[in-house]
N, C-alpha and C positions, 0 to 999 in steps of 0.2 A: 504494500500500500504506500502511495506517495505521501508527501507532506501535505497536511490538511490546509495549512495557512499558505496563501499565495501572497502576491505583492499588495493585496488590498483585502485582507481578511480571509474568511472561509466562504467560498461560493460553490454553487452547483444547482442542479435542477431541484426545486423545492419538492419535498416529499419523496424524492428518489435518492439523490445524492445528499441533499441537506434535509435531514428528517427532524422531526420534533425531538426524538431521542438524542440526536447529535447536538442540536441547539441547547437542549437542557444540560447535557453532559458537559459541553464546553463552558457553559456559564458557571456550573458548579466548580469545574476545574479552575476557571479564571479566579473565582473567589478564593479558593484554597491557595493558589499560587501567590496571589497578591497579599494574602494574609501572611504566608510564610516569608514573603519579601519585606514584611514590616509596614506595608502600605496602610493597614488598618490599625496599627498599634495605638492603643490608648483611647480609642473611640469606636462607636458603633458605625460600621461601614454603610455608605449610601451609594447607590448607582442610579444614573439617568438612562432610561431606555426609550428609544424612539424608532420610527420605521418609516419607509415610504409606503405608498398606497397599494402595493401589490396584495392580491387576495391572500396569498400564502403568508404574508407578513402578520396576518391576524393570529394564525395558530403558532407561528414561530415566535411571535412576541409573547404569547402565553407561556410557551415552553421556557423561554429565556427568563421571564419574570419568575416562574415557578422554581427554576434552578437557582437563581440568585437568592430568593427568599428562603428556600430550603437550606441554603448555606449560611444563613444569618445576615444577609444583606438587605437593608431597607431599599425599596425601589420607588423612584419617582417616574411615573409613566407620562411622557410628554406627547405621545400620539404621533401623528403624521407631521414630520418636520424634516428639513434637509439635513444631510450628514453634517455640514458645518454648524448647523444650529445645535445639534446634539453635542458636538465638540465644544462649542461656546458655552452652553449651559453646564456641561460637566465642570468647566473651569469656573464659571461665574457663580455657581451654587456651591462650590467647594466639595463636589462629589469625589469619591474615591475611584470611580469607574464609570465609563460611558459605554453604552452598547447601541449600535445602529444596525437595523435590519434592512438591507438593501443590496441589490446587485447592480446599482449604478445605471449604466447605459445598456446593460444586457436586456434581452427580451423578457417578457413577462413570466414565462415558466421558471426562470432562474430566481434565486434569492441569495442572500449572503448575511454573514454575521461579522461585524467589525467592532473591535474593542478599542476604547480610548482610556489612557491612564489619567491619573489626577492631573488637572490643568487642561485637559482636553487634547493631549498629545497622543499620537499613535504609539502603540506598544512597541518596545524594542524587540528585535528578532529573538533575543535570548529569552524574553518573557513568553513570547508566542510558542517557542519550542518547549518551554517548561509546561505551559498549559496543555499542549498537545500530548506530551509525555504523561502528564497526570491523568488526562482523559483516557488515554490508551491503557494505563495501568488499571483504572477503575473498570474499563470495558473488559479487561482480562480477569476481573474478579476481586480486585483490591477494594475493600469497603471504604465508603466515605465516613468521615467524622461528622455526624449530624447533630446540630443543636436541637433542643426541645424546649417546650414551654415558652417563656418570654424570650428565649434566645433566637427563635425563628424571625426571619425578616418580615417587615410590614410593607404593604403595597398601597400607594395612593396616587391619584391623578395629580399631575402638576399642570394646571390649566393656564398658568401665566407664561409658559414657555414661548408661545407665539409672539405675544406683545413684547416680552423681554428681548427676544432676538431681533425683532424689527426695530425696536428702539435703539438697540446697539448699532445696527446697520446705519440708521439715520444719523446717529450721534457721531460717527467717524467720518462722514462725508465732508469734503472740504467746502462745498457750496451746494446750493439748491439747483434745481433744474426746471424752474418755472418756464413755461413756454415751449418746452420740448414735447413732441409727440412720439411715443415709444410703443412698439408692438412687442409683446412678451409671449414667447412660446414656452409653456411650463412643462412640456413633454408628458402631460397628464400624470405628473409625478409629485415629488415632495415639495416643490416650489410653487405649486399651482395656486396657493393662497398667499404665500409669503412674498413672492417677488412682485406681483401686481400691487399688493398693499404697500410695500416699501417704496416702490417707484411713485405711487400716488402720494404718499406722505412727503416725499421729497419734492413734490411740485409738478411732476410730469403728467401729461395727458396720456392715459394708458389704454391700449387696445389689447385684448387677450385672445390667444388661441392655445389649444392644448392645455386648458385649465379645468377640465371636467373629468377627473379620474374616477373610474368605476371599479378599480381593482384589477381590471383585465387589459386596459388600453395603454398602460405605461410604455413610453418610448415607441409606440406603434405609429410609424410613418409621421413622426413629429419629433420635436426637440433637436438637440445639437447634432444628432446623427442623421437627421433628415430635414434639411433647411428649405426645401422647395416651398412649403406652405408659408413659412415665415417670409421668404423673399416676396411671394405674391401678395401677402397681406400688407407689407411695408409699402409696396408700390401702390396697391389699391387705395390705401388710406392716406397716402402722401405723408407718411411718417418720416421723422428725422433719422431714425435707426430702429433696428430690431434686435432683440436679445433672445437667445435660445439656451435652455438648460438641458441637462440630462435628467435621468430618473431621480437621482438623489441630490441634484443641484450642487454638486461640487465642481462643476465646470460650466463655462460660458463661452459660446461663440456669438458673433454678431453679424449683421448685414447692414450696409449703408443705405442711404435713401434711394439708390437705384437698384437695390436688391443684391449687390455684390457681397460675397462673403468676406468677413474680417476674422481671420483665424487667431489662434492663441498667440502666435509669434507677433502678429501685428498689434494685438491688444497689449502684449508685454512691452512692445516698443513705445506705444502711446503712453502707457502708465509710467514707464521708466523715465521719459522726458518730463512728464508732469511731476513725478516725485522728486526728480533732481531740481526742478524749478522751485519746489516747495521746501527743499532742503531735507527731505526724508529718505532719499536714496542712499542709504548708508554705504560708505566706502565706494560710492560712485559705481556700484556693481549690480548687475542683474544675473540671475542664475537660470540656465535653460538646459535642455538635454541635447545629446548628440543628434537627435532627429530634427532639431530646429532647422528651418530653412536657411541656406547659406545667405540669402538676402538679409535675414535678421542679423547675422554676424557682421556683414558688411555695413549695415546701417548703424549698428552700435559703434563700430570702429570709426565711421565717419562723424558720428555725433559725440565721440569722446567718452563713451560709456564702456566700462570694462565688462567683459562677458566671461563667466565661468560655466563650463558645460559638464554635465554628469551623465551617467547611464540613464537609459530610458525608464521612466517611472517617477511619479510625483513624490514618492517617499525618498528617493535619492536627491531630488531637488531640495526637499525640506531638510534632509540631513546636512547637506552642504550649507544651507542658509543658517541653520542653528549652530553649526560648528564654527562658522566664521563671522557671524553677526550681520549677515546680509538681510535686506528688508524685502526684496522682491524677487520672485522666481516663478517658473511655470513651464508648461508644455504647449506644443503646437495644438494639441487636442482641446485646449481651453481650460486646463487645470492651472489656475493662477493663484499664487499664495502671496498675500500681503501680510507679512509676519507680525507687524505692529498691531494688526487688528484681527487676525485669524490664525489658528494653529494648523489649518489644513486648507486645501483649495476651497474657495467659496464663490460659487457661480453668481449668486445674487449680489454679493459685495463687488465682484469684478464688473458686472454689468452696470451697477450704480456708479462706480468710480469712472467707468468709461463714458457714460452719459453725462456725468458731472463735468468731465473734461470738455465735452462738446459744448455744454452750456457755458462754462467759464470762459472759453476762448472765442465763442461765436463762430468757430470754424466747423465745417461739415465733418462727419466721421470719415468720409472718403479722403478728405484733405489731410486729416490727422494721420490716418493709416498709411498715407502715401509716403511717410517718413522711411518706409522700407518697401523695396520691390521684391515680391516673391519670385524667385527663380523657378523655372519649370522643374518639377520633381516627379520622377517616375519610380514607383514602388512595385516590385514583382515578388510574389511569394513563391518560392520553389519548394514544393512538397515532396515528402517521402525520400529524404536524403539524410545522410548521417551528419546531423548538425554539430555533433561534438568535434568534428575535424575542421571546422571553419578556420580556426586559427593556426592549424598545423599543416594544412595542405600546401605543398610547394607550388603545385600547378595553379591553385587559386591565388596564392600570394603574388605570383608573377603576373597573372591576368589583371589583378587589382592595380599593381604598380604601373602596368601599361596603360590602363584606363585613366589613372590619375595623371600620367604624363600627357595623355591626349587632351584631357580637359583643362589642364593648367590651373591658374589661380581663379578662374571663373567657374569652376565646377567642383564637384565633390562626389566621392563614392563611400558608401557605408554598407557593410555586410554584417548582419546581426542574426544570431540564432533566436528563434522564438522561445519564450520561457514556458509555453504551455502546449505547443504543437510540434510535430516532427517536420519542421520547415525552416528554411533560411530566407530572411528578407533581404532583397537586393534593392538598395535605394541609390539613385543617381540624380544629381542636380547639374544643370548646365544652363548657360545663357540661352541656348537654342533647344526647344522642346524635342526636335527630331534627333539632335545629337544625343540628348539625354536618353531617349527611347532606344536608340541604336546601341549605345554603350550598355544600358541596363539589360537588354535582351541578350547581348553577347556574353555578359557576365553570368546571366542566368543559365545559359547553355553550359558555361564552364562549371558552374556549381553542380549542375546535373551530372556532367561527365566525371567530375573529380570526386563528388561526394555520394553519387548514386549507388 
């Protein structure tokens, strides 16, 4: 059996891979591990539990709550809220643990369990490993130490979570956005109420799509993975911009007034310059992953902003930010972390800050996003190959070197093994789309022959 925890918690098809028994067991294991680590020392532990609107979240939430309470943890149920809201409330309420039930941008049949430590930060890999070991030990027959009587956890609803989180978002904005017309696509997910409310309180005229979750329609042909409806709505209503979230609202993509996509790299570029102007871009540095478009790197060089790049995954961006005191980081997919105001990617906060920049400058989103030019990028997934030999194949190494020589300083090659599938991703950027495609296809053929 492989490792239960992936890069973003435990995910799988709800009631098949991710069962009620697994969710309950992981919650009890988390309580025991954190108790052993001294997290609960000297006080009665408290956990914040939230979820996205997936139908399976209802029984999984019940399982998590039961597991925590059975381990002696008091539970505050905050209901349907974004992942960053659960992280924020975990910190703001002084809770010892946060649990979010969501599979983010995945299709509805999936769900996931994500744990947050005290302060609303993601658990360290070492703690996740210990939780998994403890869970497996119990599944193999090792008994739990169970409290009884007054020692069991108590469960109550925390209805103030929505207003507390929205107030936090509004409180950190640099300016209002009166006069802006914004279309919000909530992906029929966790931000369906939060994001429109926050934008409205900030002064925007709000038009909504994808804000009627029924438990089954989350991410279905809407949200940050399907921008067509948002593009059409922005143009139809003559809006200044559109904002799209994913199912748990930890990411944000945008479209300009003409319906053109503004991706995570462009959003990072806009916010980096805004924060530098405000004096809040610590160490004049922004953090991104190696998958960021070369155009982003060139734009930051031109603007005099330092760029640090990490492995793919927002957790690696966050680790780099925390280790070196950087304030801004993110991914092309729309995970943007503003560490002064959030402990994880926050799609609603990102959209608000982007719209606030439009309002403050009086410039269009297209004009602001024009600070960087996205170079053509071709991505090919080569399946059914031995991905473990990507870094050791001499044939592949020589082919990459030849491709890099051909592209020169205006292009880039990236080969990366998938973390979850038997495939290798071939990514090529170049000033010319046809050159990028030709080089990518040639490299994909070499991957097949060398690793097949």
